[in-house]
C-alpha positions as CSV (number, residue, x, y, z in Angstrom):
1,M,14.2,6.9,19.0
2,Y,12.7,6.3,15.6
3,K,14.7,7.2,12.5
4,A,12.4,6.0,9.6
5,C,8.7,5.7,8.7
6,I,7.9,3.3,5.9
7,F,4.3,3.5,4.6
8,D,2.1,1.3,2.6
9,L,0.6,3.2,-0.4
10,D,-2.9,2.2,-1.4
11,G,-5.3,2.8,1.5
12,T,-2.7,4.3,3.7
13,L,-1.2,7.4,2.0
14,T,-3.5,7.6,-1.0
15,D,-7.1,6.7,-1.8
16,T,-6.5,4.7,-5.0
17,L,-9.7,2.6,-5.0
18,D,-11.2,4.5,-8.0
19,S,-8.1,3.8,-10.2
20,L,-8.1,0.1,-9.3
21,L,-11.9,-0.3,-9.8
22,F,-11.9,1.5,-13.1
23,S,-8.9,-0.5,-14.4
24,V,-10.3,-3.9,-13.3
25,N,-13.7,-3.1,-14.8
26,E,-12.3,-1.9,-18.1
27,M,-10.4,-5.2,-18.2
28,M,-13.6,-7.1,-17.5
29,K,-15.5,-5.2,-20.2
30,E,-12.8,-6.2,-22.8
31,L,-13.1,-9.8,-21.7
32,E,-16.9,-9.6,-21.8
33,L,-17.2,-10.5,-18.2
34,P,-19.5,-8.9,-15.5
35,E,-17.9,-6.0,-13.6
36,I,-17.0,-6.2,-9.9
37,T,-18.5,-3.8,-7.3
38,R,-16.6,-1.1,-5.4
39,E,-16.9,-3.2,-2.2
40,Q,-15.5,-6.3,-3.9
41,C,-12.6,-4.3,-5.2
42,R,-12.0,-2.9,-1.7
43,M,-11.7,-6.4,-0.3
44,Y,-9.6,-7.8,-3.2
45,V,-6.8,-5.2,-3.0
46,G,-3.7,-5.5,-0.8
47,N,-1.9,-8.5,-2.1
48,G,-0.8,-7.2,-5.4
49,A,-2.2,-6.8,-8.9
50,K,-2.1,-10.5,-9.8
51,V,-4.3,-11.4,-6.8
52,L,-6.7,-8.6,-7.6
53,V,-7.1,-9.8,-11.2
54,R,-7.4,-13.4,-10.1
55,K,-10.1,-12.6,-7.6
56,A,-12.0,-10.5,-10.1
57,L,-12.0,-13.4,-12.6
58,E,-13.1,-15.9,-9.9
59,S,-16.0,-13.6,-9.0
60,A,-17.2,-14.2,-12.6
61,G,-16.6,-17.9,-12.4
62,V,-13.4,-17.9,-14.4
63,R,-10.5,-20.0,-13.0
64,E,-8.5,-21.2,-16.1
65,E,-4.9,-20.3,-15.8
66,E,-4.4,-19.5,-19.5
67,Y,-7.3,-17.1,-19.3
68,F,-5.7,-15.4,-16.3
69,D,-2.5,-14.7,-18.3
70,K,-4.5,-12.9,-21.0
71,A,-6.5,-11.0,-18.4
72,F,-3.5,-9.9,-16.4
73,R,-1.8,-8.5,-19.6
74,T,-5.0,-6.6,-20.3
75,F,-5.1,-5.2,-16.8
76,Q,-1.5,-4.2,-16.9
77,R,-2.0,-2.2,-20.1
78,I,-5.1,-0.5,-18.8
79,F,-3.8,0.2,-15.3
80,D,-0.5,1.6,-16.6
81,Q,-2.5,4.3,-18.3
82,N,-4.8,4.9,-15.4
83,C,-2.9,4.3,-12.2
84,T,-3.4,7.9,-11.1
85,Y,-7.1,8.0,-12.1
86,H,-8.9,10.0,-9.3
87,V,-6.0,9.2,-6.9
88,R,-5.7,11.6,-4.0
89,P,-3.8,11.7,-0.7
90,Y,-5.9,11.2,2.5
91,K,-6.6,14.3,4.6
92,G,-3.6,15.5,6.5
93,I,-1.0,13.2,4.8
94,V,0.9,15.9,3.1
95,S,1.3,17.9,6.3
96,L,2.3,14.7,8.2
97,L,5.0,14.0,5.7
98,A,6.4,17.5,6.0
99,G,6.3,17.3,9.8
100,L,8.1,14.0,9.8
101,K,10.7,15.4,7.4
102,A,11.2,18.4,9.7
103,Q,12.0,16.0,12.6
104,G,14.7,14.5,10.4
105,M,12.8,11.3,9.8
106,K,13.7,9.2,6.8
107,L,10.5,8.3,4.8
108,G,9.8,5.3,2.5
109,V,6.9,3.7,0.6
110,L,6.6,-0.1,0.3
111,S,3.7,-1.2,-1.9
112,N,2.5,-4.4,-3.5
113,K,1.6,-2.3,-6.6
114,P,4.0,-3.0,-9.5
115,D,7.2,-1.0,-8.9
116,R,7.0,1.3,-11.9
117,Q,3.4,2.2,-11.2
118,A,4.1,2.7,-7.5
119,V,6.9,5.1,-8.2
120,H,4.7,6.9,-10.8
121,V,1.8,7.4,-8.4
122,V,4.1,8.6,-5.6
123,Q,5.9,11.1,-7.9
124,E,2.6,12.3,-9.4
125,I,0.8,12.8,-6.1
126,F,3.7,13.8,-3.7
127,G,6.5,15.0,-6.0
128,D,10.1,13.8,-6.2
129,R,11.3,14.9,-2.8
130,A,8.7,13.7,-0.3
131,F,10.2,10.2,0.1
132,D,13.8,9.0,0.4
133,L,12.9,5.5,-1.0
134,V,9.9,4.1,-2.9
135,R,9.6,0.4,-3.7
136,G,6.8,-1.5,-5.4
137,Q,6.5,-5.2,-6.4
138,R,9.7,-6.2,-8.2
139,E,10.8,-9.4,-9.9
140,G,12.8,-11.6,-7.6
141,V,11.6,-9.9,-4.4
142,P,8.8,-11.6,-2.5
143,R,5.7,-9.5,-2.1
144,K,4.3,-8.5,1.2
145,P,3.6,-10.0,3.7
146,D,7.0,-11.5,3.2
147,P,9.2,-9.0,5.2
148,A,12.2,-9.2,2.8
149,A,11.5,-5.9,1.0
150,L,10.8,-4.1,4.3
151,L,14.0,-5.3,5.8
152,E,15.9,-4.2,2.7
153,M,14.4,-0.8,2.9
154,A,15.3,-0.4,6.6
155,D,18.8,-1.2,5.8
156,N,18.9,1.2,2.8
157,L,17.5,3.9,5.1
158,K,20.2,3.1,7.6
159,A,17.7,2.4,10.4
160,G,17.8,-0.5,12.8
161,L,14.6,-2.5,13.3
162,S,13.9,-0.8,16.6
163,E,14.2,2.5,14.8
164,V,11.6,1.8,12.1
165,I,7.8,2.4,12.1
166,Y,5.8,0.6,9.4
167,I,2.4,2.0,8.7
168,G,-0.4,0.3,6.7
169,D,-4.1,-0.4,6.4
170,S,-4.6,-4.1,6.0
171,E,-4.0,-7.6,7.3
172,V,-1.2,-7.9,4.8
173,D,0.6,-4.9,6.5
174,I,0.0,-6.4,10.0
175,K,1.7,-9.6,8.9
176,T,4.5,-7.7,7.1
177,G,5.4,-5.5,10.0
178,Q,5.2,-8.3,12.6
179,A,7.3,-10.6,10.4
180,A,10.0,-7.9,10.1
181,G,9.9,-7.2,13.9
182,V,9.3,-3.5,13.6
183,K,6.7,-1.3,15.3
184,T,3.6,-1.5,13.2
185,I,0.7,1.0,13.1
186,L,-2.5,0.5,11.2
187,V,-4.7,3.3,10.0
188,S,-8.5,3.2,10.2
189,W,-9.2,5.2,7.1
190,G,-8.0,2.7,4.6
191,F,-9.5,-0.3,2.7
192,R,-10.3,-2.4,5.9
193,S,-12.6,-1.7,8.8
194,T,-11.3,-1.3,12.3
195,E,-13.0,-4.5,13.2
196,D,-11.2,-6.4,10.4
197,L,-7.9,-5.0,11.6
198,I,-8.5,-6.1,15.2
199,K,-9.4,-9.6,14.1
200,A,-6.3,-9.7,12.0
201,G,-4.1,-9.0,15.1
202,A,-3.4,-5.2,14.9
203,E,-1.8,-4.0,18.1
204,Q,-2.1,-0.3,17.4
205,I,-4.7,1.5,15.2
206,V,-4.8,5.2,14.7
207,D,-7.8,7.3,13.5
208,S,-5.9,10.4,12.4
209,V,-2.5,11.4,11.0
210,Q,-1.9,13.5,14.1
211,E,-1.7,10.4,16.1
212,I,1.1,9.1,13.9
213,F,3.0,12.4,14.3
214,D,2.4,12.3,18.1
215,I,3.9,8.8,18.4
216,T,7.1,9.8,16.6
217,K,7.3,13.2,18.4
218,E,7.0,11.5,21.8
219,E,9.9,9.2,21.0
220,S,12.0,12.1,19.7
221,D,11.5,14.1,22.9
222,E,12.6,11.3,25.2
């Protein structure tokens, strides 16, 4: 029987692409560099803010490390002010969370977004009580796909690895869940295509939030 569902944030619970694209392109404007496209941004996200910024710079032909430091500070300032810009939960997510809570499920969020911004987005979109635990990227904790943070969250939620479901939308999430040894579900409505997820080794892909609820309900009824 499952006791905890831990979700990725961007592309899984919330459509955050507008906030990321806006912030990156405001950074690029300040640096007098060409903006990236929406599709580029979609493919650059998932590995944390530093990777997003680095890939955006590389798309403009910039690879100098000292330039990256300046760019990342600029992005942090802009994104801190705009991390909820046009952010919205995907269809059915709010009802799913309520249904899981009603089952007695512990709920968590694990994101590669900086921790303060991850917590802010979750609280702004879902309120203070939707999740039992929210973790973003923190100093001293390896980012996903390293499983350390996911394992720590499972322990904090008092759930054994066989009692945890991890839900995400990217190849990073596939590797994270598999490395942790927990049941891993990928959603098809996020930042990667179903074909990309299959190529990355996804073992279970869902097309609706109802499928997630059905999986946990079946286990609860056994």
